[in-house]
Steps between C-alpha positions, in 0.01 A plus 500: 500500500786739585662434161163560332465838674858600412441411135188711475660786692785502247251492211305788653819706548598430140155607377505812718841603366386466139174688575684790665765524231238490225317784673820711533642439153431787257693393185805701612826342606780669692834385364868579488649561159803643328538674163878488474785292637702635791518528876180335634458774760496756220313333214233290678183686584153418623212553260153377414387290207155405381444126532332361186181296509544125523515294184362146503835339578623756753492548876511805726771470764536703820870500587575421864881521511787545254873449541773748411781283363849592375386404148220759527751768598734402215211499253403855597865603473508356149785257571303173516472247218126570466386846392119528491351768275460839668305628682500192720357382831785321681479183705569136415372345819202529730172347610146610427143390557249453220200731527316420178530250214398519136220287362726243330758463778528140612375395842855476630489877560235639731455828690701479821775280354861608554723526192857586401626609155602232253692742278801727551454877532127457564487826696414418860549853636133597464194444712272361224573322175306335220674206338440184305456204732785334308739760643429389857566201724255409776666440838373386840308777676626400846863599429613815684544812287879527536553141385250528214646831382859368498455139383530534122852638453752415770372167640432380145852603396642308796284195429596479134872539566486226763310257276598563136881486480649242737335178625521592867423255777450514873831580670651682200662842543417821314702822516364845423595863534240764581377261767290769663327608178139404440607217267771399746253471786270290282791273400587445866144403594423281198835319528444441873152361429657252257774402746783677315775709658589856403814712519385860494742780423405854601671837505650613826312769692472640854207273593654184351430283806129586491487421129673165549255411776201595285613287205587208729147509641369476143697177455845608380773246575790745486504879462834670429618834372690524174821543700432191713411260218842356413615439857171388655530163674122462490510528120789254472310247714216473248501295180610708201198671342393387155287813445594867544245781469647838407313830520799724577761409233839670507741367761219348705392288204856380447537402865188281513601347165828388660302304761324276246561129474635366167239542223300725730264760353482871575177680410524876461171683542618847601786746501467713811868594491461624141818311417547204264545140603868405492572130470833351616655294221567214742132475587414455132781261408556291810159520670296511178248740656196613304366856489139574413258787535139517615225759449160433653325719243625282215400182683149637551471588133611151399258343751210746470229243569716189550396266783851539649413855598192405696681207663775738611252746652311216670824380660597850615157571646510165675833592661358840597197343667731268694697801625810383311506787250458850639506827303823702514549765765256768382308819567136555402477854360166679436452568129494877551850479653644345184800737496610357832481150351697606192770666708536207741506248213833652394724445806839668498843338481362194322342367819175309481224675693150393597262405222254782431138390451238754392162447668185636335205652688 
């Protein structure tokens, strides 16, 4: 009986939300947009757009939360690989709730359902959006906003790098730099859930002990600074890693490459140092290491509606529900304070700050 009451209470709350939103919605959406590339604090501005009427195959989405990622910042600056036509509404990642569906939309999408974008550069920094249902992925509605808003980019990147390049098994070792980044934190948690060990390299800083403790609580096996890596006894005690994950490049990338076992693989998915990857000749000749790159946007394009994508999300949401995959350290920022989110998404001195998540009224 208690379960029955909880079910109907949830259904009533869902209905009440949709009824209230439908009453408030006036075909006008507040959004952030930019008309030229440059400093996000200078070129991004808040404006209003008229939301078009629904076509048969479209849905009206009320955005709940949207993430400010480094790729969003780089896109606005004009230095990212993807350059959407201008003017553009930024935002690759976020979670929304369906308010209304078109007449031909399949029953899989109903008012009250939570959804995330299926496509890159969808434009999540707006409070309402009309889109084809094919552009969206339905997700569980009982996932907290921070997890739902941050699931599609960093945890998916971590998952794919852990599953697509090296046949890892329980007890294997992985090494990564940028261990405190959003991807790094996801790698730590997913690897720990699968029984794998991680060596996590981070940049030195005043609060290094607190950072090491935080990552250890997430499931990190070893956390060392770049200066500590070569001489660490804890690193030497582990089996040589067969997989290295590189988001820093430069000297840091070279150092984790040196730690690989023979025929190990290093995946480069970022270049925070803005320096190239330098490969020691001995690692290529005598250790026969392999270097590859990974870009989540390309993987999504190649697997737009592939079952692998849904299986990946199902696994990640399962880990989240078990408490084994938490969102990165973050701040929920009211939409009207977007400049604060933009500023704090660009931490100084190359340090990784808290993830900025825009929350819509």
